[in-house]
VEXROVEX-618679 format. One record per residue (C-alpha): x, y, z; residue in one letter. Coordinates in steps of 0.1 Angstrom, whole numbers. Example, Ala and Ser with C-alpha at 12.3 -4.5 7.8 and 13.67 -1.06 7.14 Angstrom:
BEGIN
NODE       u       v       w   resn
NODE     123     -45      78      a
NODE     137     -11      71      s
***
This chain:
BEGIN
NODE       u       v       w   resn
NODE     -94    -291     -35      m
NODE     -64    -294     -18      t
NODE     -36    -305     -48      s
NODE     -30    -290     -83      t
NODE     -24    -322     -94      v
NODE     -48    -345    -108      p
NODE     -54    -378     -86      t
NODE     -45    -401    -117      a
NODE     -11    -393    -111      i
NODE       6    -411     -82      q
NODE      37    -398     -73      h
NODE      60    -418     -52      t
NODE      95    -414     -34      d
NODE     113    -433     -58      a
NODE     103    -409     -89      q
NODE     129    -376     -91      p
NODE     117    -345     -72      p
NODE     101    -321     -97      i
NODE     117    -283     -95      t
NODE     100    -250    -107      m
NODE     125    -247    -136      f
NODE     101    -250    -164      g
NODE      84    -248    -187      p
NODE      90    -220    -202      d
NODE     133    -221    -197      f
NODE     136    -258    -185      p
NODE     171    -254    -168      y
NODE     180    -270    -139      a
NODE     192    -244    -113      y
NODE     196    -267     -82      d
NODE     222    -289    -104      d
NODE     242    -258    -113      f
NODE     240    -250     -77      l
NODE     252    -279     -64      a
NODE     280    -286     -86      h
NODE     316    -285     -73      p
NODE     327    -265    -100      a
NODE     311    -237     -90      g
NODE     291    -208    -111      l
NODE     320    -198    -131      g
NODE     350    -174    -127      q
NODE     363    -143    -145      i
NODE     397    -130    -152      p
NODE     418    -118    -124      a
NODE     417     -85    -142      t
NODE     384     -75    -134      g
NODE     391     -87     -94      h
NODE     377     -63     -73      g
NODE     358     -42     -97      t
NODE     324     -24     -76      e
NODE     294     -39     -96      v
NODE     261     -22     -86      a
NODE     230     -45     -72      v
NODE     201     -24     -73      i
NODE     174     -33     -47      g
NODE     185     -59     -16      g
NODE     152     -85     -17      g
NODE     163    -122     -20      l
NODE     171    -119     -60      s
NODE     197     -87     -55      g
NODE     213    -103     -23      i
NODE     216    -138     -40      i
NODE     231    -120     -72      a
NODE     256    -100     -44      a
NODE     267    -129     -25      y
NODE     275    -151     -61      e
NODE     295    -117     -74      l
NODE     314    -118     -46      m
NODE     325    -149     -46      k
NODE     334    -147     -79      m
NODE     361    -117     -69      g
NODE     338     -88     -78      l
NODE     325     -61     -54      k
NODE     290     -60     -48      p
NODE     276     -23     -40      v
NODE     243     -27     -29      v
NODE     214      -6     -30      y
NODE     186      -6     -11      e
NODE     155      23      -6      a
NODE     137       5      26      d
NODE     152     -27      44      q
NODE     171     -59      32      i
NODE     147     -88      21      g
NODE     124     -69      -1      g
NODE      90     -92      -3      r
NODE     107    -111      24      l
NODE      96     -94      50      r
NODE      88    -106      88      t
NODE      78     -83     114      v
NODE      70     -88     153      g
NODE      45     -72     176      f
NODE      53     -46     200      d
NODE      57     -60     236      g
NODE      54     -98     226      c
NODE      82    -123     225      d
NODE     103    -118     197      a
NODE      98    -152     185      d
NODE      64    -144     176      l
NODE      65    -133     140      t
NODE      46    -125     114      a
NODE      51    -130      74      e
NODE      40     -99      56      m
NODE      50    -110      23      g
NODE      64    -146      11      a
NODE      55    -170      39      m
NODE      52    -207      24      r
NODE      75    -222      -3      f
NODE      67    -261     -25      p
NODE      96    -284     -23      p
NODE      97    -277     -58      s
NODE     114    -244     -51      s
NODE     149    -265     -53      t
NODE     171    -232     -59      a
NODE     156    -214     -30      l
NODE     161    -246      -9      q
NODE     195    -243     -19      h
NODE     202    -213      -2      y
NODE     177    -220      26      i
NODE     200    -253      35      d
NODE     235    -230      29      l
NODE     227    -208      56      v
NODE     213    -232      82      g
NODE     176    -223      84      l
NODE     151    -249      90      k
NODE     115    -253      74      t
NODE      83    -268      91      s
NODE      49    -278      69      a
NODE      24    -245      63      f
NODE     -11    -250      76      p
NODE     -29    -248      39      n
NODE     -66    -258      38      p
NODE     -72    -293      40      l
NODE     -30    -301      47      a
NODE     -22    -330      60      e
NODE      -6    -304      86      s
NODE     -37    -286      93      t
NODE     -59    -298     118      p
NODE     -90    -290     105      s
NODE    -102    -263      77      t
NODE    -140    -249      75      v
NODE    -152    -236      39      v
NODE    -178    -209      45      d
NODE    -198    -202      16      l
NODE    -231    -181      12      k
NODE    -235    -183      49      g
NODE    -234    -223      51      e
NODE    -203    -237      68      s
NODE    -187    -271      59      h
NODE    -162    -285      86      y
NODE    -139    -309      77      a
NODE    -102    -329      85      e
NODE    -101    -343      50      t
NODE    -114    -334      18      v
NODE    -138    -366      20      e
NODE    -156    -346      51      d
NODE    -171    -320      24      l
NODE    -201    -323      10      p
NODE    -201    -344     -28      q
NODE    -203    -309     -48      v
NODE    -169    -300     -39      y
NODE    -155    -329     -48      r
NODE    -175    -328     -80      d
NODE    -152    -297     -85      v
NODE    -118    -310     -79      a
NODE    -125    -336    -102      k
NODE    -139    -308    -129      a
NODE    -106    -291    -124      w
NODE     -83    -320    -127      n
NODE    -103    -333    -160      d
NODE    -102    -299    -168      c
NODE     -63    -297    -173      l
NODE     -61    -328    -188      e
NODE     -81    -318    -219      e
NODE     -69    -283    -224      g
NODE     -31    -285    -210      a
NODE     -19    -322    -216      d
NODE     -12    -321    -176      f
NODE      -3    -358    -169      s
NODE      23    -353    -197      d
NODE      39    -323    -188      m
NODE      39    -326    -151      n
NODE      56    -365    -164      r
NODE      82    -345    -183      a
NODE      90    -318    -156      l
NODE      95    -345    -129      r
NODE     120    -365    -155      e
NODE     135    -335    -166      r
NODE     127    -343    -205      d
NODE     137    -309    -221      v
NODE     126    -321    -254      p
NODE      92    -330    -246      k
NODE      87    -300    -224      i
NODE      95    -277    -252      r
NODE      71    -298    -274      e
NODE      41    -296    -253      i
NODE      46    -260    -240      w
NODE      55    -243    -275      a
NODE      17    -257    -288      k
NODE       1    -244    -255      l
NODE      20    -211    -257      v
NODE       7    -207    -290      e
NODE     -31    -215    -286      k
NODE     -37    -200    -248      l
NODE     -12    -169    -247      d
NODE     -49    -148    -258      n
NODE     -68    -167    -230      q
NODE     -78    -159    -197      t
NODE     -75    -182    -165      f
NODE    -119    -182    -164      y
NODE    -122    -182    -201      g
NODE    -100    -216    -196      f
NODE    -124    -229    -173      l
NODE    -154    -220    -194      c
NODE    -142    -237    -227      d
NODE    -138    -271    -205      s
NODE    -165    -291    -207      e
NODE    -156    -304    -170      a
NODE    -166    -267    -163      f
NODE    -200    -263    -177      k
NODE    -213    -258    -145      s
NODE    -214    -220    -136      f
NODE    -216    -236    -100      r
NODE    -188    -253    -102      h
NODE    -167    -226    -114      r
NODE    -181    -200     -84      e
NODE    -170    -227     -64      i
NODE    -141    -234     -73      f
NODE    -130    -194     -75      g
NODE    -137    -190     -42      q
NODE    -122    -220     -26      v
NODE     -98    -231     -50      g
NODE     -71    -253     -49      f
NODE     -37    -258     -26      g
NODE     -41    -224     -10      t
NODE     -74    -213     -13      g
NODE     -97    -191     -37      g
NODE     -84    -184     -72      w
NODE    -111    -159     -83      d
NODE     -90    -131     -84      t
NODE     -66    -145    -108      d
NODE     -96    -153    -132      f
NODE     -87    -122    -153      p
NODE     -49    -134    -157      n
NODE     -35    -154    -185      s
NODE     -37    -189    -180      i
NODE      -1    -197    -190      l
NODE       8    -182    -155      e
NODE     -19    -209    -136      i
NODE      -2    -236    -156      l
NODE      30    -227    -146      r
NODE      18    -232    -112      v
NODE      -2    -263    -115      v
NODE      29    -277    -136      y
NODE      57    -279    -111      t
NODE      33    -283     -80      e
NODE      45    -247     -71      a
NODE      11    -247     -48      d
NODE      16    -282     -32      d
NODE      29    -293       3      h
NODE      44    -259      13      h
NODE      70    -252      42      r
NODE      76    -221      60      g
NODE     108    -210      76      i
NODE     110    -214     113      v
NODE     114    -175     127      g
NODE     107    -158      95      g
NODE     118    -159      58      s
NODE     137    -129      62      q
NODE     159    -146      79      q
NODE     172    -159      46      l
NODE     190    -128      26      p
NODE     196    -114      61      l
NODE     218    -143      64      r
NODE     233    -144      34      l
NODE     245    -105      37      w
NODE     264    -119      67      d
NODE     274    -150      57      r
NODE     313    -157      52      e
NODE     319    -180      23      p
NODE     344    -205      24      q
NODE     352    -206     -10      k
NODE     358    -172     -20      i
NODE     378    -157     -49      v
NODE     404    -130     -43      h
NODE     389    -115     -11      w
NODE     404    -126      21      e
NODE     387    -154      42      p
NODE     362    -139      65      g
NODE     351    -115      39      t
NODE     310    -110      36      s
NODE     287     -88      19      l
NODE     281     -67      51      s
NODE     321     -64      54      s
NODE     323     -52      21      l
NODE     299     -23      28      h
NODE     306       9      50      e
NODE     289       1      85      g
NODE     277     -31      70      g
NODE     251     -17      59      a
NODE     238     -14      18      p
NODE     238      24       1      k
NODE     209      40       2      p
NODE     178      42     -23      a
NODE     190      51     -59      v
NODE     174      82     -74      t
NODE     191      82    -107      r
NODE     204      61    -137      l
NODE     221      72    -161      n
NODE     243      58    -191      r
NODE     281      77    -194      t
NODE     309      74    -216      a
NODE     324      38    -220      g
NODE     287      20    -220      n
NODE     291      25    -182      r
NODE     262      29    -158      v
NODE     263      54    -134      t
NODE     241      54    -100      v
NODE     229      84     -78      t
NODE     215      75     -46      d
NODE     194      98     -19      a
NODE     226     107      -2      s
NODE     237     124     -40      g
NODE     265      98     -40      d
NODE     276      91     -77      i
NODE     292      62     -87      r
NODE     300      50    -124      t
NODE     298      11    -131      f
NODE     311     -11    -155      q
NODE     280     -31    -151      a
NODE     251     -32    -132      a
NODE     219     -55    -118      i
NODE     184     -41    -114      f
NODE     165     -64     -91      t
NODE     138     -41     -77      a
NODE     103     -37     -89      q
NODE     108     -25    -122      s
NODE      78       0    -121      w
NODE     103      20     -96      l
NODE     123      28    -130      l
NODE      90      46    -147      l
NODE      84      65    -115      s
NODE     108      71     -86      k
NODE     140      67    -104      i
NODE     155      90    -130      e
NODE     159      73    -161      c
NODE     179      76    -191      d
NODE     157      60    -221      d
NODE     193      47    -234      s
NODE     194      25    -203      l
NODE     171      -7    -224      f
NODE     160     -10    -257      p
NODE     126       4    -264      i
NODE     109     -29    -263      d
NODE     120     -36    -232      h
NODE     105      -1    -216      w
NODE      76     -10    -233      t
NODE      74     -44    -218      a
NODE      80     -29    -179      m
NODE      50      -4    -188      e
NODE      30     -33    -194      r
NODE      36     -55    -164      t
NODE       6     -60    -148      h
NODE       7     -64    -104      y
NODE     -15     -82     -80      m
NODE     -22     -61     -50      e
NODE     -25     -82     -18      s
NODE     -35     -78      18      s
NODE     -25     -93      50      k
NODE     -37     -88      92      l
NODE     -19    -110     120      f
NODE     -30    -108     155      v
NODE      -8    -126     184      p
NODE     -29    -145     204      v
NODE     -22    -162     242      d
NODE     -23    -196     229      r
NODE     -34    -219     199      p
NODE     -72    -220     214      f
NODE     -81    -233     183      w
NODE     -77    -268     187      l
NODE     -98    -267     221      d
NODE    -126    -292     216      k
NODE    -166    -280     213      d
NODE    -183    -300     240      e
NODE    -212    -304     216      e
NODE    -197    -319     186      t
NODE    -162    -324     194      g
NODE    -149    -304     166      r
NODE    -121    -281     169      d
NODE    -134    -248     177      v
NODE    -117    -228     151      m
NODE    -101    -240     119      s
NODE     -80    -226      92      m
NODE    -110    -206      70      t
NODE    -122    -201      35      l
NODE    -149    -184      27      t
NODE    -167    -154       4      d
NODE    -168    -133      34      r
NODE    -141    -102      37      m
NODE    -119    -122      51      t
NODE    -116    -147      24      r
NODE     -88    -166      36      g
NODE     -74    -172      78      t
NODE     -46    -193      91      y
NODE     -36    -202     128      l
NODE      -2    -207     129      l
NODE      14    -224     161      d
NODE      47    -234     179      d
NODE      31    -257     201      g
NODE       0    -259     226      p
NODE      13    -234     254      d
NODE      32    -212     231      k
NODE      18    -178     224      p
NODE       4    -180     189      a
NODE      -7    -158     155      v
NODE     -38    -157     134      i
NODE     -35    -144     100      c
NODE     -70    -131     103      l
NODE     -71    -121      68      s
NODE     -51    -125      34      y
NODE     -68    -114       3      t
NODE     -56    -104     -33      w
NODE     -70     -77     -61      c
NODE    -100     -64     -55      d
NODE    -102     -82     -21      d
NODE     -75     -63     -12      s
NODE     -83     -29     -22      l
NODE    -112     -31       2      k
NODE     -90     -30      26      w
NODE     -74      -3      19      l
NODE     -85      30      32      p
NODE     -91      12      67      l
NODE     -62      12      94      s
NODE     -50     -19     111      a
NODE     -78     -18     138      n
NODE    -104     -11     118      e
NODE     -95     -37      97      r
NODE     -95     -63     125      m
NODE    -127     -52     139      e
NODE    -142     -59     104      v
NODE    -125     -97     104      m
NODE    -135    -101     139      l
NODE    -171     -92     128      k
NODE    -174    -119      98      s
NODE    -152    -144     114      l
NODE    -179    -141     148      g
NODE    -203    -147     124      e
NODE    -190    -179     116      i
NODE    -176    -190     149      y
NODE    -207    -178     173      p
NODE    -189    -192     201      k
NODE    -155    -183     197      v
NODE    -146    -151     215      d
NODE    -110    -146     192      i
NODE    -110    -108     204      r
NODE    -105    -121     245      k
NODE     -69    -143     234      h
NODE     -55    -112     214      i
NODE     -26     -98     234      i
NODE     -10     -72     212      g
NODE     -20     -49     184      n
NODE     -25     -64     150      p
NODE       2     -59     121      v
NODE     -10     -55      84      t
NODE       4     -47      52      v
NODE     -12     -35      16      s
NODE      15     -42      -8      w
NODE      -1     -19     -35      e
NODE       3      10     -11      n
NODE      40       2      -5      e
NODE      62      29     -18      p
NODE      87      11     -37      y
NODE      65     -24     -44      f
NODE      33     -11     -56      m
NODE      21     -44     -59      g
NODE      21     -81     -45      a
NODE      38     -94     -75      f
NODE      36     -95    -112      k
NODE       7    -116    -129      a
NODE       8    -118    -168      n
NODE     -28    -107    -184      l
NODE     -34    -124    -213      p
NODE     -13    -114    -245      g
NODE      20    -106    -222      h
NODE      40    -135    -232      y
NODE      63    -115    -255      r
NODE      65     -85    -228      y
NODE      76    -117    -203      q
NODE     101    -132    -222      r
NODE     116     -96    -234      r
NODE     120     -94    -194      l
NODE     136    -128    -189      f
NODE     160    -132    -213      t
NODE     173     -98    -208      h
NODE     206    -117    -195      f
NODE     214    -127    -232      m
NODE     231     -95    -244      q
NODE     248    -106    -273      e
NODE     223     -93    -299      s
NODE     219     -60    -283      l
NODE     235     -26    -296      p
NODE     270     -27    -272      e
NODE     253      10    -257      d
NODE     225      -8    -239      k
NODE     244     -40    -223      r
NODE     256     -40    -190      g
NODE     226     -33    -172      i
NODE     212     -67    -163      f
NODE     176     -72    -150      l
NODE     167     -94    -121      a
NODE     139    -101     -94      g
NODE     107    -110     -91      d
NODE      85     -94    -117      d
NODE     113    -105    -144      i
NODE     106    -144    -137      s
NODE      84    -166    -154      w
NODE      69    -179    -118      t
NODE      65    -143    -103      a
NODE      51    -147     -65      g
NODE      71    -171     -60      w
NODE     108    -167     -46      a
NODE     125    -192     -66      e
NODE     116    -174     -96      g
NODE     136    -142     -80      a
NODE     168    -169     -73      v
NODE     165    -180    -109      q
NODE     167    -148    -120      t
NODE     195    -136     -97      a
NODE     212    -166    -116      l
NODE     208    -155    -150      n
NODE     221    -122    -138      a
NODE     255    -135    -122      v
NODE     260    -152    -155      w
NODE     255    -123    -173      g
NODE     280    -101    -156      v
NODE     303    -131    -156      m
NODE     302    -131    -195      h
NODE     301     -93    -195      h
NODE     338     -94    -175      f
NODE     348    -121    -204      g
NODE     344    -149    -176      g
NODE     333    -183    -184      a
NODE     318    -214    -165      t
NODE     337    -245    -161      d
NODE     331    -272    -189      a
NODE     317    -294    -168      t
NODE     286    -270    -154      n
NODE     274    -249    -179      p
NODE     254    -221    -171      g
NODE     221    -208    -182      p
NODE     234    -183    -210      g
NODE     256    -217    -220      d
NODE     226    -236    -229      v
NODE     202    -210    -240      y
NODE     200    -217    -275      d
NODE     189    -252    -269      s
NODE     162    -242    -238      i
NODE     154    -206    -248      a
NODE     116    -200    -245      p
NODE      91    -201    -273      v
NODE      90    -172    -295      e
NODE      62    -159    -309      l
NODE      55    -139    -343      p
NODE      54    -101    -334      e
NODE      31     -96    -365      d
***
């Protein structure tokens, strides 16, 4: 119930930490970043050359930051605000320290490349209160009108432990979980590739739900239903049931759904601090240079409206102000569907099979609603039962997941009244923030009839539906069965030696390009791939003691499935 890791595997502090670097591309990005030799260098003749970075989310800002350190001049284009899906907002009229995470809000320890940048800018993390996590005082599971209060999984009825065991058994039977988890932990690349190659060929056409149904452990529909509604780690997973099981295996193998941390003060601080950061080790530029200082007025350029190829295999960018600039190289980190809709593009920008892959990208919808409250009243004890009056809540009602977020017993706090995905998110789409709140309070009132949540609310709700955000159109990519080949094309786009010369020089990166979309780590890794690609494009190279992802590509390239 609380962990993606089968109980048969006992992890200790003495074991090496797992990292979200595989299984498709088992490259140690954390080691690459930590190496004193740095990420590489370009010839001095290229110093000061402008490179377009389209999209100011985490991937774009990291790519721009690292290119700047190499002596290039990143020109960042951003249609909305720096941060992308790392979006932290406040509440009108409330203390500025009271914030809500509209996008990414929880990060696993296996996000080791992400952690490098969190540490670099001096941010702190704290345990995130997922269901039944050690940091969560209590959890209520409410299904079919029946509620169960639990402080540990042992407090729940036996059927929930049966479901947890079924999931563990299912992973062992169908996906060699223990062997893969151990290989990832030990960074045993040959073993990782051996296991994964077989599974990709076997499971590329299988849905998450089909994988469960094929398991003897999940022969019970009741168990599958409970698993879908309550799930593992972060909550219910039935909204993922139509997706490829390979997507889910990537999450559980790398423990991406375990032991989550939140960024104290909000995740958007990370790209904002990188934007203003003055790196100590920098080539070509004067000390004190930052991304902010390289941009007029300290702000990115506005939205890109057109991308086209021009003479000499250059990339020409037109922005919303009408400004036109031509670049020797560009990195595109924004949501890939923008290339099909909001940005006028030449077909010659990418090979036709890459256009097809972008068109076939499947996005998950997601919505959240937060309210500020006067204090963490949920820690009050019920006089009759001695239990917390309210708990982190998983339910089959409209709210689905309710999270309780505080910074101490006497300080104002925040409730995420509802966090939903896919069809559950679409149910909220036509409703205003206040309408959403009213439905949510009614649902929670049925679970907690003694608790008057409304009397504790001290400000207006804030909400987001990512499918309705004009520059996103969805929360994150999630491959459907049969999409592995498409994802491989997009992820490996940074390796351009095999492309015709007139298709080189623009590099894809960002969340939808990654194998682990929906996790900030994937945005970091694809940014670093694109940085290597741009460096190589300019005739640069990594230090021999610190090979980059492209240098070792042939030995760790993702499995290639036949097209015929």
